[in-house]
N, C-alpha and C positions, 0 to 999 in steps of 0.2 A: 744554745749549744752547750754541751758539757765539755769543759776543757780538761784534757787528760795528759799526763806525763807517763812515759814508759821507760822504766829503769831496766837495763839489760836487754836492749832491743836487738842485739846481734846474736842471741842464742836461739835455739829452735823454738822455744816458747815465745820469746820476744818477737820474732818475725811473724809468728802466727797472730799475736796480738795486733801487730801493725796491719796485717792483711784484713783482719776483722774490723778493727776500729776505723781504718781508712774508708771503708764502705758503709760505715754506720751513719744513718741519716741525722743523728742528733749529737755527733761527736766531732770535736776539733782536736787534733793531736798538737799539743803546744810544744812538746819537746820529746826527744828520745836520747837515751844515754848509752854509753859503752866505755869500758875501760881500755879496750884494745884498739879502738878505731876513732879515738878523739880527734876532731877536726876534719874527719871525712864524712861522706854521706852514707846512708844505709845501703844504697846501691853499690857502693865500693866494697862493702863487707859481705853482701849477699847478692846473687843474681836476681834482682827484683826491680820493679819500676818505681820504687819509692826513693826519691832524692832528698830524704829528710836529713838535715845536718845532725851529727852526733856530738853530744857534749859529754864532758866528764860527769860522773855521778855527783861529785861534790859541787859542780857548777850549775846543777839543775835549778832553774828559777821556780822554786816550790810555791811562791806567792802568786803565780800566774795560773794555777790549775785548781780544779775542783776535786779531782781524784788522781791518786798515783797508783799505777800498776807496778808492782815490784817483782820482776822476773829475775831475781838474784839468787845466788846460792844461800843455803841455810847458814846462819851465823852472820851473814852480811846484811840481810833484809831488816833485821830488827832495828839497827841503827838508823836506817833511812826511813823506816816506818815512824820512828819517834820524831825525826826531823819534819817529816811531812805532816804529822798530826800537830806539831808545834806551830807549823805555818798555816794551819787551818784547813788542810786538805784531808779528804777521806782517803782511806788506803785499802787496796786489795792486794794482799801479799800472796804470791804464788809459791813461796818457799815453805819450809816446814816450821818456820820460827814461831808461829802463833796457832798451830793446829792442836797442840797438846795443851790442856788447861793448866797443867802443873809444871813449874820450872824444874822440879826434881825429875819428873818423867822425861822432860826434854834432855836433861843432862845424861840420864841413863841411856837413852836411845841414840842421841846425837853426839855425846861426848863433849859437850860445850856448856859453859855457864851461859844462861840466857842474858842477852844484852839489854833487854827492856822488860823485866818481869812485871813492872808496874802497869804495863799495857795488857797483860794477859787477861785480866778480868773483863776488859772491853771487847776482846776479840770474839767474833761469831764465826763458827764453823760454816763455811759457805757452800753448803749443799742445799740448793733451793728446794728440792723435793722434800727435804726433811725440816729445814729451818727457815722457810720463806718469811714467816712473820717476824723473826728476829733480824733477818738480813735487812729488811726495809729501813729501819731507823739506824742501823749500825754505822759506826764511823771507821771501824777496822774489821776487815773480812780476812779470815784465814782460808784461802782457796784450798780445797782438799787435794790430796795426792791422787795420782792416776789409778793405781791399783785400788785404793780404798773407795774411789768413786764407783767403780764397777762392782766391788764386793758389797758395799753398803746398800746400794740400790738393788742388787741382786738378792740380798738377804733380809732387808728391812721388813717386808710384809710378813714373812715367816716369824721373825723375832718378835714383832709387835703382837702377833696373834698367839704367841706362846706355843707354836706348833713344833719346834725342834726338840729333840730328845737326845742329848749327847753332844760331844765335840763335833764341830763342823770342819770338814776338810776342804780347803780351797787350793785348786791347781790353776795357776794363772800364767799367762804367756804374754810377753811384751815385745814390741818392735824396738830396734836399737836406738831410736831417737829418744827413748825414755832415759837413756844414760847421759843425755846432754851432748853439747857440741864439742866439748873439750876432749881431745883424743886420748885414748888409753889402750893398752894391749888387749883388754877384754873385748873392746868394740872394734878392733882392727878387722878389716875385711876378711883376711885369711882365717882369723879366729872364728868369725861369726858365720861366714858363708858355708852352706851345706852342713850346718851343725845345729844342735839344740842343747842349750846349757842350763841346768838348774843352778840356782845360787841362793845363798842365805835361806836354806829351806828349813822347815820345821817351825820354830818360833824365834827366828833370828833376824828377820827383815824388819827394818824400822817402821814400815807402813802398818805392821801388825798392831802397833800401839794406837794408831788412829782408828782402825777397824773396830777394835774391841772397845775403845772409849765411846764411839758413837753408837755401836750396836747395843752395848750394855745400858746405855741411856734409854733405849727403846724397849728393852725387855730382858728377861733372863737368858743368858748364854752360858755354855759350859766350855768356852774357849774355842779358839780357832787354830788349826794346823795349816800353815800357809807355805806353799811351795811355788815360788816364782821361777820362771824360765825366760831365757833370752832367745827370741825368735830371729831367724835371719831375714827379717823384713824391716822396712824403714819405720813403720808406724802401726799403731793399733794394739789393743789389749783384748784378750779373751780370757775371762775368768770362769772356770767350771767349778761349781760348788756342790759338795755331797753332804746332804742333810738327812739324818735319821728323823722320821716324823713320828709324832705321837699318834695313838690310835684315833681313828675316825677321819683321817685326812685322805680322801680319795682324790682322783685326778680332777674331777669337776670342782670340788671344794677348793683345791689349790689354785686352779685357774680363776675361779670367781674371786678369790682373795687378791690375786695380783691385778686382775682387771679393775677391780674396784679401787685398789690402792693407788693406781696410776691413771685412772680414767681422765683426770683433768690435767695431767702433766704434758706439756707440749714437747718434751724431749725424752720421754720414755716410751718405748714401743714394746708391747707384749706380742710375740709372734703366735700365730694360730698353732693348734696342735699338729704335730707331725713335722714342723719346721724347726731348724736348729740355728741359733744365733752364730754368726761368723764375723770375722773382721770386716768383710765387704758390706755387711749390713750397716756399719756405723762409721767406717773410715771417711774422713773429709767432711764429717758432719758433727753437730753437737748432740747427737742422739746417744742414748744408752738403749741397746736392743737386748731383750731378755726372752729366752725360751725356757719352757718348763717340761720336765721329763720325769714323772713319777715312776718309781720301780716298785710296784705294789707287792711283788713276791717277797721282798726283803724289808718292806716298810720304810723305804727311803725315797728321796727325790733328788734329781740332778737339776741344778739351775745353771744355765749358761748366760753370761752377760758380756756384751762386747761394747767397747767405746773406742774412739780415737784418742790416744793418750795425749796428743798435743792440743786437742780441741775440747771435748767434754772433760778430758782428764787434766786440762790446764787452761789454755787461753780462752776457749769458748765458754767454759764455765765461769771464768772471771768476768767476761762481758755479760753473761746471763746475770751474775750477781750485781754488776753495775746497773743493769736495766731495772732490777728489782729495787735497788737502793734509791734510784732517782725517779721511780714511778713511771718508767717507760714500758711499752709493750715488751714483754719478756723475751720475745723472739727477735727483737730489733737487731739487725746486723748479722743475725745467725741463720736466717733462712734465705 
């Protein structure tokens, strides 16, 4: 059995990790932590059937686990990643602390000095469909952000093939749980209900740095214009990407490209022609669902990609990474 510790178990991502790992056939949850509910059980913090005792982050017995899942805010994760590594545990970090390869880029986008820059060279960006071979031996995984997961998977085949010609426009919409469990005015029911709000549009959102880092490593891009929106729903992400294509890319060629790219991937679905990806295709699953919509008259293509932001965008992908790291069936606990 793989012994796991879950840091930040009382957040939306943390409780999803518990749900998945509690049913995983090869996992034992050794401990779960919380700052707000120390000394209580998880069922006291969330209406759930898991009576797991909650300990303080600093009191977590790191020497009893094989892997630590860090569902902590950016800035806080790096310190505990270092402690876990020093104790001999592998780490899957669900914050942004290890996603960017350069400490200067992290400072630019997150406004913080990195707390463990010496660990950055060890970190592997945990998108299995792109980096599976590097994930398997890794000791430290940077679990991707939710928006970037949908966008990178949606664009990777086109970028690899050198098929795009010009800047790519991404219009993405997320459920409110993507903002986390801590209350704020922008996620207040009255602010969100019956409303649709763009935020950090253009080239201002932090996740843009991840998208461009990973896509540039796959091939030439001319930049991304990213417009995220807050949807009045609990969960799910739908990213709609507008790409100008180079000459010679018709509908069949584009479809063949995507089908071949993801043929062996257990969690990527390419919808048949005429179908459009929606939140319902992916919510409550670890799937990324992609639909393709060439617009031949203007030499463009529209790609739609949906994921559940809490599962494929966070906890499910983290468990998928763990499965790869420990040589398990990649779908274990996720189907």
